N, C-alpha and C positions, 0 to 999 in steps of 0.2 A: 513395505517397499525397502529396498536395500540401497545404501549409498556408501561410497568409498572416498576417503580423503587421505592423501599422502601426508605423512608426518615423519618424525625422526626422534631418535633417542641417543644417548651417549653410553658407550661401553668402554670403560677405561678412559682413554682420551680420544677415542675414535667415534665419529658419528655413524649411526646405522639407520637406514630407512625403515620406517614403520608404516604400515597401512592401517588406518582406522576404519573399520567396517561397522556400519550402523544398520541394524535391521529393526523395523517397526512393524508390528502386527496387531491385529485387533483383538487380541486375547485379554486375559486378566492383566490389569496394569502391574507392571514391574519394570525395574531398571537395573540391569546387571552388566558388569564390566568383566570380561575375561581376557586371558592372555598374559598371565603372571603380573598383575598390577600390584603395586605396593599400597599401603594405606592412603598415601596422598593422592594416588590415581583413583582409588575407589571413592574418595571423598569428592571427586569431580562431579558425581551425580548431583550433589546438593548445589554446588556452585553453578553448574550448567543449567539446572532447572530454574534457579532464581535469575540468572543472567538472561535466559531466553524470555521469561515473563516480563522482566523489568526493561527489556529492550523493545517491547511492543509486539512480541510474537506469541504464538499459542504453543504451550507445552502439551504434547499429545497424551491423552488418557489411554495408553495402550501398553503392550509388552515391548520393552526396548532391550535389545541385546547389542552391546558394544564389544567387538573383538579387536584386540591389538595384535596384529600379526607382524612378524612371526611369533608364535605363542611360546616358544622355548627361550625367549630373551626376556629377562626381568625388566619391567618398566617401573620407573620411579618419578616422583615429582609431579607438579601441576601442569607440565608442558602440554598435556593432551586436552586440556579444557576447551580451547578454541576449536581444534579439529573435531572433537566430539559434538560440540554445539552446532558447527556448520554441517556436520554429517546428519544430525537430527533434522535440521531445517531443510536440507536437501531431500531427505527421505520422506518428509511430510509435505513436500511441495511448496514450502514457504520461501525457499531460495531456489530460483529457477536459473540453473547454470549448466553448461556443458564443458566447462574448463576447470572444474575442481580437481581433476586428475592431473593437471599440468603444473600444480604448485604444491610444494610441501608447506604445511601449516603448523606452527607451534605457538603457544602462548597460554598464560594463566588468565582466567576470567575473574573479575570481581563480581559481587552480587548485583551490581548496577550495570553490568555489561562492559565495563572498562577492561581493556587488555593490559595486563601487567607483565613486567619483564620476567624472564626465566634465566637459569644458568645453562651454560654449555652450548650457546647458539653458534659460535664459530665452528667447533668440531662438527656440529650437526649440519651446518651449511656446507662444509667441505664434503661430508658424506652424501648430502643431497646432490651436490654437483657431480660427484663421482658416479652416482646412480643415473645421471643423465637428465634429471629434471631441470627445466629452464628457469623456474621461478621459486620464490620462497616468501611466505607471509609470516612476519615476525612482529613482536611488540616494538613500539617506536623506540624504547630505550635500548633495544638490542640491535637496531637497524644498521648502525655503522659497522659493528663487528661482522655481521652477515655480509654486508656490501663489500667487504675486503675481498671476497671471492669473486673474481672478475666475471666468471661464466654464469653467474646468477643475476637475475633481475629480482631485486628485493623491494617488497612493499611493506609499509608499516601503518596499518589502520589504527585508530585510537580506540574504537569500540567494536562490539560484535555487530552492531548495525552497519558500521562502516565496512567491516569485513564482508558482510553479505552483499552490500552494494558493489564492492570491488569485484567479487566473483560474477555478479549479474551483469556488470558492464564490461566483462572480459578484460579486467585490469586496466580500465581507462582512468589512470591516476599516475601521478609522478612517482617514479621509482627512486629509491635512495641510492646515491652514487658516492663512492669514495675512491680517490686516486691513490694507488700504492706508491706512485712516484712522489706525490706530495708528502705522504707519510714518511718516505725514506729520507726526506730532507729535514725532517723535524729534529732539532738538536735537544738532547736532554738538558733540563734546567736543574742543576744541582745547587743545593743551598749551602754546601760545604766545599772546602778547597784545601789542598795541602799547604797553601800559603799561610793558613791559620796555625800550623804546627810549628812550634819553636823547638830548635834543637833536634835531637833524635835522628841525626844524619845517618847513622848505621842502620837503624830500623827503616828509615825511608828507602835506603839503598836496597835492603832486603826485600821490601815490598815492591819496589820497581822491578827487581829481578823476578819476583814471584809472578807479577802480572804479565811481564813480557813473555814468559814461557808457560803461563797457566799453572804454576806450581802451588801446591798447598803449603801453608805456613803456620807455624805455632810460635807465638810470642810469649816469652817467659820473663816476668819482672814483678816488682812490688806494686802495691796499689797506688794509683794516682800518677803514674809516670806517663800516661797518654796512650796506652795500648788500645783502648776502645776508640779514642779520638782518631788514631791512625787507621784502624779498621774501617770506620765509618766513611773514610775518604777514599778507600780503594776503588769503588765504582767510578770515581771521577778520572781514574787513570786508564780505565778499560776502553778498548776501541768501541765505536758505536755499533749497535746491533744491526745485522743485515735484515732484510725483509724476511728471509727464511727463519732466522733466529727469533725475530719478533713474533712471527706466526706461532712458533712452537711455544713461546712463553705465554702468549695471549690465550692459546688453547688451554693451558694448564690453569691460568687464572680464571678463565671463563667457567670451566668445569667446577673449580673450587668456590665459585661465587664471589671472587675477590676483584673481578674486573669492574672498574668504575662505569656506571651507566653513561651512555652516549659516547663511549670510547671505542675507537676502531681497533687500535693496536697498542700494545705495551711497547713503548720505544725506549724506555729507560731501563738499564740493567737492574735486575732485582737485587735487593740487599735484605736478607732475612736474618733476624737476630732473635731466635727463640729463647725463652727462659729455661734455666736448667731443670725446672720441674716438669718439663714436657714429657709426655709418655712416648713409648716406643712407636705406637701408631701415629702420633702427632709428628714425630721427627721423620720416620721412614715412609709412612703412609699405611693405610689399612682400613679396617672396618668391615662389617658384613658385606656391604657393597663397597669395594676398594675405592679410596679417595687419595689424591696425592698428599704427601707430607711435606715438611719444610725442605727436605733435600730436593724435592721436585719443584717446589715454589721458588727455589734459588737457582733453577736451571738457567744457564748462560749468565749467571750473576755470582753473587757472593753469599755464602753461608757463614755467618759469624757466630761462633760458639764462645760466649764470654764465660770465663771461669769453667773451662772445659772439664776439670776433674769432678765438678759438682753434678755433671749430667749422669743419669743412670748408666751403669756400665753396660747393661744390655743394649741400650740405645747406641752407645759409642761402638760396641762390637758389631752391631748391625750395619754400621756405616762402612764396613770393609768393602762390601760389594759395590756400592755407588762410587766410593773413592777410587776403585780400580777400573770399573767398567763404564761408569757414567750413566747407569740406569738401575732401576729397582724393579724386581719381579715379585709381585704379591700373589700368592697362590691361595685359592679358596676351593671349597668342595666342588662348586659348579663352574668356576672359571679361574683363569690365570691372567693377570693384567701386568703389563710392563709400562712403567712410568719413566720418562727421561729424567736424569739427575746429574747432568754434566755441570757441576758448579765448582767454584774455587773456594776451598775451605780456608777460613782464617780463624784460628783458635787462639785463645790466650789463657794464661793461668798464672797464679802466684807461685813462687818457688817453694812455699811451705804453707801450712794451714793459717798461720798468722800473717803471712805475706812478706816477711822481712828477712828471710834467710839470705845472707849476702848483701843486704841493704847497707849502704854507707851512712844512712841517716838514722836508722833505728835498729836496735838489737832484736834478734830473733828470740822468741820465748818458747819455741817448740822443742820437744824432745826428739832425739834422732829417730826413734821408732815411729813417731807420729809423722815426721817428714817423709820417711820411706813409704809408709802406708798411703799417704796423700798422693805421692807421685805414682804409685802403682795403680791408682784408679784409671790411669790411661795405660793400656797394655802395650807391650812391645810391638805386636803386629799392627796396632793402630798407629803408633809412632812411626813405624817403618814406612807407612803409607803417606806420611807428611814429609814433603821434600825438604823444607827449610825450617830449622829450629833456631830461633833468634832471641838472644838476651836483650831486654830493653831496660836500661838503667835510668837512674834519676838524672835529670838535666841540671846543669850548673846555673847559678843565679845570673851570671853574665849572659848565658844563652837565653834565658827566659826574658831578660830585660833588654836585650839588644834591640836597637831601633830597626825599623823596616820589617817587611814580611819575608817569609820563607819562599822557596821556589814554588811557583804556582803549578797546579795540576796540569794545565795545558802544556807547559814546557816538558814536564816529565812524560806526559802522554805522547808527545811528538817522538821522543826517543823510543817509547814502547811500540808505537805504530811502525816505526822504521824497522825495529827488530822483528815484529810480526810479519812484515812484508818479506823480509829475508827468509823467514821460516816458510811462508806460503810458496815462495819461489822454489825453495829447496825440496819441499814435499809435494810439489805439483805431480799429479798422477798417482798419488798414494792416498790411503784413507786418513792420513794424519794432517792436522791443521796447525798444531803448535808442538813445542818440544815435550811438554808434559804428556802428550798423547802417544809418544813413541813406544812401540813394543820392544821387548828384549832383543829380538832379532834386528829391529830397526836401529836400536841404540848402537849395536856393533857396526852397523853400516854407516850411520851418519855422525857418530861421535867418536871417531878415531883420534887417538892421542899421539903426540910426539913421544919419543923414548923417555925424555926427562919427566914429562908430565905423567906418563904411565908408571914410572918408578915411584913418583910421589903418591899416586893413588894406591899402589900396591902396599907401600909402607903404612898409609893411613888405615887400610883395611886390616892389616895385622895389628897395629897399635890400638885401634879403637873398636875392634871386633865388629866391623860393619857387615851386615848381611848382604847376600847377593842382590836383594831388592834395593838396599841402600846404595850399593855400588852403582847400579843403573841410575838411581836418582841423582847421585853426584854427577854422573856423566851428563844427564839431561840438564841439570842446573848449570854445569860448566858450559854446555852448548849455548844456553841462553845468555850467559855472561859474555861469551864471545860474540853473539849476535848483537848485543847492546853496544859493543865496541866496534862493530862492523867488520869483524874478523872471521874468515872462513876456517881458520886453524884454531883449534882449542889449545891454548898455551898453558904453561905451568902456572902462571898467575891466575888463570881462569879456574883451573882445578883446585888451586889452593883456597880461593875464595869459596868455591862450592863445598869443599871439605869443611871449612869453618862453619858453614851453615848446618852441617850435620853433627859436629862434635860438641856444640854448645850444650845440647841436652845430655849427651853422653857424659860430659865432665860433671854436670850437676848430678846426674843419676849415680855415677860411679862414686862420687864423694859420699853418698849416703848408703852405698852398698845395695 
């Protein structure tokens, strides 16, 4: 007898419907799974057999063929355990139902018949809904993320036996419900705040400008001056995520297996801080079956590269594409996958290998050649893609020991939100959301300068040999500074501050040749 149970898989970050076909005949006993299964899928045979017997059902002594259609899409993971088991029970008459075709089923089975959570349920649920199915059966720990999709009725049985009863009673059970409106009102709970940071007012200002316009920033300074502390608090300045942004981030974390169980949506902006020993695939994404890397896990959040020159040069160079386009394309022989990677880069570095070049407290022990080689680990093209370069120096004793706290994140965030609102109004009807997104043509349209400010920028380009890309980035940053001040006109002072954020690294690099 033949049975069909709808299911789904993930290709890149998109869910794709899969039909699990189970055929049971009275020939020589065998159990074969076809349809490009990976080893984890092929191992379903053992899990399904034990789960069926331990749930009180009879495993047929017959020839069993399971086909996962479409056959040209590679299937991976244990997500097909539950639909295969249900298909077997339907094909052998042990599950009497006429509604199995109306619900997509995913889930891993334990040997005792318990249904275990799987990765990628949210993108699968979105794919199932797009295919027009009204229901989905998922593990209980994945139920909330699937229930975010409003058009789906989501059910979450605990065991294989419960799943059979659910089908036989035609879904006579409570469905899992989650309100997107309630999720939208959830406020991120950050354990850190900018009020904790003493001194470093110039660095705080640069970070405020960076977040207001979505600009990438590189902080340069000796060890222990607070670069990491500042970077860790940047998410507290960022606007709350919209439902659309939260869905995108949750899809990535669901596929990567990083979504906390019983979580519906990721509502807090990501902060990713990979170690400098990370591989190219770990940072950018990859693998024989492409998986998102750190640049995608930081989507709509912050990617912090501590001690940036220590990262493999190949990994830094590979970041050129996501820094410009906000996405990563990973090509393989059988497929090409595009992962979103619209993040805010915050990098930091020492000015030299020992970290004390230009330090007012300790003398540098590095040879000039060593310093030059250290700084060349970050290439010019990568530096050009970073909008703001900021020196972070040591704070004075009176700043460190001053009474009271610094300006809290909430107050800074209010100014940033006001600047973002001005940008949203200005770019309404365009594909741009913030100043850092502007194309070269849009820069000429929205970042026009007064004559005096234009002369200052022209002089800076000649004196500091700024590239055309750096020219556009200065204009974008100047536009952000003007937005923070509530000014529609980009004034000379705005351009001067934006130029200062570009020449810091130029001066340091030129000093060492």
